[in-house]
C-alpha positions in Angstrom: -12.5 -27.4 -1.4 -12.2 -29.3 -5.0 -8.9 -30.5 -5.1 -6.7 -29.1 -8.0 -8.2 -26.0 -8.7 -6.5 -23.8 -6.0 -3.2 -22.3 -6.6 -0.6 -23.8 -4.2 0.4 -21.3 -1.4 3.6 -21.1 0.0 6.0 -18.7 2.2 7.2 -15.9 -0.2 9.5 -12.8 0.8 7.9 -9.5 -0.3 10.8 -6.6 -0.3 9.4 -2.9 0.0 12.0 -1.0 -2.5 10.8 2.4 -1.0 11.0 1.8 3.0 13.8 -1.2 2.6 11.7 -3.5 4.4 11.4 -7.1 4.2 8.0 -9.2 4.8 8.0 -13.1 5.0 4.3 -14.2 4.5 2.2 -16.9 2.5 1.2 -16.1 -1.3 0.4 -17.7 -4.5 2.5 -15.2 -6.4 5.2 -16.4 -8.5 8.7 -15.1 -8.3 12.2 -15.3 -10.6 14.6 -14.3 -7.5 15.0 -15.6 -4.3 16.6 -14.4 -0.7 18.2 -16.3 2.2 15.9 -15.1 5.0 17.0 -15.0 8.7 16.0 -18.5 9.7 18.8 -19.8 6.8 16.1 -20.7 4.4 15.6 -19.5 0.7 12.7 -18.2 -0.2 11.2 -16.2 -3.5 11.3 -12.7 -3.5 8.9 -10.4 -4.9 9.7 -6.4 -5.0 6.9 -4.1 -4.4 6.7 -0.4 -4.8 4.8 0.4 -1.9 3.7 -1.6 1.5 2.4 -0.8 5.0 6.0 0.0 6.2 6.1 3.0 3.6 2.7 3.9 2.9 1.9 7.4 4.5 -1.6 6.3 5.9 0.3 3.2 8.0 3.1 5.2 8.9 1.5 8.5 10.4 2.6 10.8 7.4 -0.7 11.2 5.9 -2.0 14.8 4.9 -5.4 15.4 5.6 -7.1 17.4 3.0 -9.4 20.2 4.3 -12.4 20.2 2.2 -14.7 22.5 4.4 -11.7 25.1 4.5 -11.8 25.3 0.8 -15.6 25.7 0.8 -15.3 28.3 3.3 -12.6 30.0 1.6 -14.7 29.9 -2.0 -17.8 31.1 -0.1 -15.5 34.3 1.3 -13.9 34.9 -2.0 -16.9 34.8 -4.2 -20.0 35.2 -1.6 -22.6 32.8 -0.7 -24.8 33.5 -3.8 -22.0 32.3 -6.1 -21.9 29.2 -4.4 -25.9 28.9 -4.5 -26.1 29.5 -8.3 -23.2 27.4 -9.5 
C-alpha cells in the first residue's frame, strides 16, 4: 500500500437506535459524540438506524412474499387466457 492515501482506521462504537444495541468495531467513519465502553476506554459513537441486531432478515422476523401464490390467484380470478394475453 502507498503511504498517506488511505484513511485512518480506528475503534468506533456503532449504536443501533431501533434495537438498542452497541457494537465495537474498526471504522474510518468520523463522529462528534463519544461513549465510554465496557473496557473503560472512550470511543467515538456513531448512531445508525438499522443493523443486524434489529434487521428482520437477521432476527428471523422477515416475511416471505409468496409471488407464486399471487400468480395462481390472478389466474383463478381472471383465467389462464388473460394471463397469456396481457
